Structure formats: C-alpha cells, structure tokens
C-alpha positions in Angstrom: 24.0 -9.4 -14.2 22.6 -6.8 -11.8 19.1 -7.5 -13.1 19.2 -11.0 -11.8 21.0 -10.2 -8.5 17.8 -10.1 -6.4 16.7 -13.5 -7.8 20.1 -15.1 -7.3 20.3 -13.7 -3.7 16.8 -15.0 -3.0 17.7 -18.5 -4.3 20.9 -18.6 -2.3 19.0 -17.5 0.9 16.3 -20.1 0.5 18.9 -22.9 -0.1 20.8 -21.7 3.0 17.6 -21.6 5.0 16.6 -25.1 4.1 20.0 -26.5 4.7 20.2 -24.8 8.1 16.8 -26.1 9.2 17.7 -29.7 8.1 21.1 -29.6 9.8 19.7 -28.2 13.0 16.8 -30.6 13.0 14.4 -27.8 13.8 10.8 -29.0 14.0 8.3 -27.5 11.5 6.2 -26.0 14.2 9.1 -23.9 15.3 11.1 -23.0 12.1 9.7 -24.5 8.9 12.0 -24.7 5.8 11.1 -23.4 2.4 10.1 -26.9 1.3 7.6 -27.3 4.1 6.2 -23.8 3.4 5.7 -24.6 -0.3 4.1 -27.9 0.7 1.7 -26.1 3.0 0.7 -23.8 0.2 0.3 -26.6 -2.3 -2.0 -28.5 0.2 -4.7 -25.9 -0.3 -3.7 -23.5 -3.0 -7.3 -22.4 -3.9 -7.9 -21.3 -0.3 -4.7 -19.2 -0.2 -5.4 -17.7 -3.6 -9.0 -16.8 -2.6 -7.7 -15.1 0.5 -5.0 -13.3 -1.5 -7.7 -12.1 -4.0 -9.8 -10.8 -1.0 -6.8 -8.9 0.5 -5.7 -7.4 -2.9 -9.3 -6.4 -3.7 -9.4 -4.4 -0.5 -5.9 -3.0 -1.0 -6.7 -1.8 -4.5 -10.0 -0.2 -3.4 -8.3 1.6 -0.5 -5.5 2.8 -2.7 -7.9 4.2 -5.3 -9.9 6.0 -2.6 -6.8 7.3 -0.9 -5.5 8.6 -4.2 -8.7 10.4 -5.1 -9.1 11.9 -1.6 -5.5 12.9 -1.3 -5.4 14.7 -4.7 -8.8 16.4 -4.0 -7.7 17.7 -0.6 -4.3 18.8 -1.9 -6.1 20.8 -4.6 -8.5 22.4 -2.1 -5.7 23.4 0.2 -3.7 24.8 -2.7 -6.7 26.9 -3.8 -7.6 28.2 -0.3 -5.2 29.3 2.5 -8.2 29.0 4.9 -8.7 25.4 4.0 -5.0 24.7 4.4 -5.0 26.1 7.9 -8.1 24.2 8.8 -7.2 20.8 7.3 -3.4 20.5 7.7 -3.4 19.6 11.4 -6.1 16.9 10.9 -4.1 15.2 8.1 -1.2 14.9 10.6 -3.6 13.4 13.2 -4.6 10.7 10.6 -1.0 10.0 9.9 0.1 9.4 13.5 -3.1 7.6 14.7 -2.3 3.8 15.2 -4.8 2.0 13.0 -4.9 -1.0 15.4 -6.3 1.4 18.0 -9.2 2.7 16.0 -9.9 -0.3 13.8 -12.3 -1.9 16.4 -14.2 1.4 16.6 -14.5 1.6 12.8 -15.8 -2.0 12.6 -18.4 -1.2 15.2 -19.5 2.1 13.6 -19.5 0.9 10.0 -20.8 -2.6 10.5 -19.9 -4.0 7.1 -16.5 -5.9 7.3 -15.4 -5.0 3.7 -16.2 -1.3 4.1 -14.5 -1.3 7.6 -11.3 -2.7 6.3 -11.3 -0.4 3.3 -11.7 2.7 5.6 -8.9 1.6 7.8 -6.5 0.9 4.9 -7.5 4.2 3.3 -6.5 6.1 6.5 -3.0 4.6 6.4 -2.6 5.1 2.6 -4.0 8.6 2.4 -1.2 10.7 3.8 1.7 9.9 1.4 -0.5 10.7 -1.6 -1.8 13.9 -0.1 1.5 15.1 1.2 3.4 14.4 -2.0 0.7 16.0 -4.2 0.5 19.1 -2.0 4.3 19.4 -2.2 4.2 19.0 -6.0 1.5 21.6 -6.4 3.6 24.1 -4.5 6.8 23.2 -6.4 5.8 24.8 -9.7 8.8 27.0 -10.9 8.4 30.6 -9.7 9.5 32.0 -13.1 6.7 30.0 -14.8 4.2 31.2 -12.3 5.3 34.8 -13.0 5.0 34.2 -16.7 1.4 32.8 -16.3 0.6 35.8 -14.1 2.0 38.3 -16.6 -0.1 36.8 -19.4 -3.3 37.2 -17.4 -3.8 33.4 -16.8 -6.7 32.6 -14.5 -6.1 30.6 -11.4 -7.8 27.6 -13.0 -5.5 27.8 -16.0 -2.4 28.0 -13.8 -3.6 25.0 -11.8 -4.5 22.9 -14.8 -1.6 23.8 -17.1 1.2 24.4 -14.7 0.7 23.2 -11.1 -0.9 19.8 -11.9 1.8 18.7 -14.5 4.5 19.9 -12.0 2.9 17.7 -9.3 2.7 14.5 -11.3 6.1 13.1 -10.4 5.4 13.9 -6.7 2.0 12.3 -6.9 3.4 9.1 -8.5 6.1 8.9 -5.8 3.5 9.2 -3.1 1.3 6.7 -4.8 4.1 4.1 -4.8 4.6 4.6 -1.1 0.8 4.4 -0.4 0.6 1.1 -2.4 2.6 -0.7 0.3 0.9 1.1 3.1 -2.5 0.2 1.7 -1.5 -3.5 1.9 -0.2 -3.0 5.5 -3.4 -1.2 6.5 -5.5 -4.0 4.9 -3.7 -6.7 6.8 -3.9 -4.8 10.1 -7.6 -4.1 9.7 -8.3 -7.7 8.6 -6.8 -9.0 11.9 -9.5 -7.0 13.7 -12.4 -7.2 11.3 -11.7 -10.4 9.4 -14.3 -13.2 9.6 -14.0 -16.9 8.6 -14.8 -18.4 5.3 -13.2 -18.9 1.9 -13.2 -15.2 1.1 -11.3 -14.2 4.2 -8.1 -12.3 3.7 -4.6 -13.5 4.3 -4.5 -12.0 7.7 -7.2 -14.3 8.9 -5.3 -17.2 7.4 -2.3 -16.2 9.5 -4.3 -16.0 12.7 -6.1 -19.3 11.9 -2.8 -21.1 11.3 -1.3 -19.5 14.5 -4.2 -20.7 16.6 -3.6 -24.2 15.3 0.2 -24.1 15.4 0.3 -24.7 11.7 3.5 -22.6 11.3 4.3 -23.6 7.7 0.8 -22.3 6.7 1.6 -19.0 8.5 4.8 -18.6 6.6 3.0 -19.5 3.3 0.5 -16.6 3.9 3.4 -14.3 4.9 5.3 -15.2 1.8 2.2 -14.4 -0.4 1.9 -11.0 1.4 5.5 -10.2 0.8 5.3 -11.2 -2.8 2.2 -9.1 -3.2 3.9 -6.1 -1.7 6.8 -6.4 -4.1 4.5 -6.8 -7.0 2.4 -3.7 -6.0 5.6 -1.6 -5.7 6.9 -2.8 -9.0 3.6 -2.2 -10.8 3.3 1.3 -9.5 6.9 2.0 -10.3 6.4 0.8 -13.9 3.2 3.0 -14.1 5.1 6.0 -12.9 8.0 5.4 -15.4 5.5 5.0 -18.2 3.6 8.2 -17.5 6.8 10.2 -17.0 8.4 8.7 -20.1 5.3 10.0 -22.0 6.3 13.4 -20.8 9.9 12.9 -21.7 11.0 12.8 -18.1 12.1 9.2 -17.8 
C-alpha cells in the first residue's frame, strides 16, 4: 500500500484542485485546473516534448561534466595538500555565487547558447559531487589505511583499491543531489540565454506563455519540469542502489 501512496495522494490532490477551481469559478488566466493544464499540453504536445528534450539534453550534459570535474578535483585535492589549500576556497565561491547573477556574463563571454547554459548548470551541479566525493575519499577506515601502509602499498594502490571504493556511496549520494540541481541550473540559465524556436527549452516556454498570459501553458511546462526532476532523482537513486547492490551494500 505504501508503494502506491504517492500516486494516490497525487490523484486526490488533483481532484481536489479541479473541484476547488470549478466551485470558485476561478478564471483560467488566474488559476487553471488540471483539466485545463492537460488541455494546454495536448494542444501542442510536440512543441512541449521538443522543449523538454532540449532541457534534458543540457541537464544530462551538465551533470556528466560536473561529475567528471568533481571527481577529478576531489582526487587532486586528496593527493596534494597544497592543491587542497589552493582550490577549497574557490569551490565554496562557486557554491555560493548566484547563477542568475553570472549567467548574463557567461552568455556574453561564451557566445554559444548551448555551451553557455551547460556551463551555468555545471557550476550549480558541481559542488555536491565534489564535496561528497572528497568526503568519501577521506572516509576510508583508518585501520585499513594502516594495513595498506604496513604492507608497503603505494599511494596509487591505496587510492585505487581503498579510497575510491570507500568513496563510491558518497559519490552516488552527491550525484543524486546534483541531478536535481543540474535541472534547476539549466532552467535558470535558459531564462537568460534561451532563444525562440522549436528547440528552445521549457524555461523559454514558461516565459513565452507568461508574456501572453497563457497560464495553463505555463503550468503545463512547470508540470513537465517537476515530473522530469522526479524522474531524474528516481533514475539516479536506482543507479546507486544497483551499483551498491553489486558490492553487497544494498
């Protein structure tokens, strides 16, 4: 029963929402009901799906880049105290910098809309992967580190056979967080860098509908974004469980 609880709650909420809108007589341009939102999507489904594909393509690219850069920098900082001292403050700077403040600069400097959005989304998605991986690399059991040291293991052997396996659960947890942040970063950057056309992201569709007071279309795009976020989180969670199950940890 608990497995179906989210679906049952969502269905109850949607029915209650539609009933409240109809009883209150709220106009669609103010508070559209679920039926009006679905109708707005079905009016141009190919346009919405093309925009969704564009947004998800940028999100996946940014997440992959953030994962590679985060793991690489965590490894460098683990191997070198000097690198840790040099890079640690700058990673915090990236974390606390509002992306909406620097996105216009990135668009101007880079020029290419796709690359600009990917860079902005990567900046947001980078820190959780990096921080979690760095924590995992430092979380190797001390007794095992001593055992490796007593057996004359080289630093590379310790890193490859002990620290990296110990960091895997941390990395997967950080990756799951970064998946949602990559989508948020993509939408935020699309608002600044998005251009018109069929291949525009969902953020542009939201802006376009807002300018035209097509509120049901705005809600339809928002619903697709929400569903995408849930799907990304679920997919990364399933990936993490599968990898850890292969190691006998899940």
